[in-house]
C-alpha positions in Angstrom: 0.1 0.0 0.0 1.6 3.7 -0.8 2.1 6.5 1.9 -1.4 8.3 0.8 -4.8 8.2 3.1 -8.0 7.4 1.2 -8.6 11.4 0.4 -5.4 11.4 -1.7 -3.4 13.4 0.5 0.2 12.4 2.1 -0.2 10.4 5.6 1.5 12.6 8.3 4.7 11.6 9.1 4.8 9.5 12.1 7.6 7.7 13.5 6.7 5.6 16.8 8.8 6.6 19.8 7.2 5.6 23.0 6.9 9.2 23.5 3.5 10.5 24.1 1.6 12.4 21.3 1.6 15.6 23.2 5.4 15.1 24.1 6.2 14.7 20.6 4.5 17.9 19.7 6.1 20.0 22.5 9.3 18.6 22.7 9.6 18.8 18.4 8.3 22.4 18.5 11.3 23.1 21.0 13.9 21.5 19.2 12.4 23.4 16.1 12.7 26.6 17.5 15.9 25.8 18.9 17.3 24.7 15.6 16.1 28.3 14.2 18.5 30.3 17.1 21.2 27.7 16.0 20.9 28.5 12.5 20.5 32.1 13.4 23.9 32.6 15.6 25.8 30.2 13.0 25.0 32.7 10.4 26.1 35.6 12.5 28.9 34.0 13.8 30.4 33.4 9.9 29.1 36.8 9.6 31.6 37.9 12.1 34.1 35.4 11.1 34.0 37.0 7.7 34.1 40.7 8.6 36.3 40.9 11.5 39.1 43.2 11.2 41.9 44.9 13.9 45.0 43.9 15.6 43.7 40.6 17.0 42.0 39.5 13.5 43.5 36.1 13.3 43.0 35.0 16.6 39.3 36.0 16.4 38.8 34.7 13.4 40.0 31.5 14.0 37.9 31.5 17.1 34.9 32.3 15.5 35.6 29.5 12.8 35.7 27.0 15.3 32.6 28.4 17.1 30.9 27.7 13.7 31.7 24.9 13.4 30.6 23.4 16.5 27.2 25.4 15.9 26.7 23.8 12.5 27.5 20.4 13.8 24.5 20.8 16.2 22.4 21.2 13.1 21.5 17.8 11.6 21.5 15.8 15.2 18.7 18.5 16.3 16.7 17.8 13.1 16.8 14.5 13.1 16.0 14.2 16.5 12.9 15.9 15.9 11.9 13.4 13.1 13.2 10.3 15.4 10.7 10.9 18.0 8.0 11.4 15.4 7.9 15.1 14.9 8.6 17.6 12.3 11.4 20.1 11.9 12.5 23.1 9.8 11.9 23.1 6.0 13.3 27.0 5.0 15.1 29.8 5.5 11.5 31.8 5.6 10.5 29.2 8.9 14.1 29.8 10.5 13.3 33.7 10.1 9.8 33.5 11.6 10.8 31.1 14.5 14.4 32.3 15.5 14.9 34.4 19.0 18.7 35.2 17.9 18.6 38.6 16.6 20.2 39.1 13.3 23.1 42.0 12.7 23.1 43.7 8.9 25.5 46.4 10.2 28.0 47.3 7.9 30.6 47.7 10.4 30.7 45.8 14.0 33.8 46.9 16.4 35.4 43.5 17.1 34.8 43.6 20.7 31.2 44.6 20.4 31.0 41.4 17.7 32.4 39.0 20.7 30.1 40.5 23.4 26.9 40.1 20.8 27.9 36.5 20.4 28.5 35.8 24.3 25.2 36.9 24.9 23.4 35.2 22.2 25.3 31.9 23.2 23.9 32.7 26.7 20.8 32.8 25.4 20.9 29.8 23.6 21.9 28.3 26.6 19.0 29.1 28.6 16.8 27.9 25.6 18.3 24.7 25.6 17.9 24.7 29.5 14.7 25.1 28.9 13.9 22.3 26.2 16.1 20.0 28.7 13.1 20.7 31.3 10.4 19.9 28.9 12.3 16.7 27.9 12.5 15.8 31.7 8.7 16.3 31.8 8.1 13.6 28.9 10.9 11.1 30.0 12.7 11.9 26.8 16.3 11.0 28.2 17.8 10.8 24.6 17.2 14.6 23.3 18.0 15.6 27.2 21.4 13.8 26.8 22.3 15.6 23.3 21.4 19.3 24.8 23.6 18.3 27.9 26.6 18.3 25.9 25.9 21.3 23.9 25.2 23.1 27.0 28.7 22.2 27.8 29.9 23.4 24.8 28.1 26.5 24.7 29.2 27.4 28.1 32.7 26.7 26.7 32.1 29.5 23.8 30.7 31.7 26.3 33.4 31.6 28.8 36.2 32.2 25.8 33.9 35.1 24.9 33.6 36.5 28.1 37.1 36.3 28.9 38.3 38.3 25.7 35.7 40.9 26.4 36.3 41.5 30.1 38.6 44.3 30.2 37.3 46.2 27.2 35.7 49.3 27.3 33.1 48.6 24.6 
């Protein structure tokens, strides 16, 4: 039998996971919002990486490249986790833009320390969102998503730490 209903429409994407329907709905929605934020902060990190200038160019450029790699590495596991539990996930850049909670920065010039401070704050916000989603996972006994989040929280805390230390004694 094909994957369509009697009305000719496609059947919903359903994957059995052992998580309640309500849990799948809530967790996959949380994952999708988090994924939109990760894409937003990833692109901002790459923007600042590409537009870095000043006496610490090489160090900051390489640091942001490393941070971008970490962020991008989160995207596929996040999207696949939403699908593994039976939910949906992002389908377009437009959806990312509607769901993201991390603000874009389209300025022609941003001082390097302002870039780093903004990314520090964005990564802190990302951590808060991951902790919130972790709490939701705990409510529905989704230990696998919670486990992924724990590792990413640790990586994000490291990014915040580095960015904090770099910007600690600046006037900007």
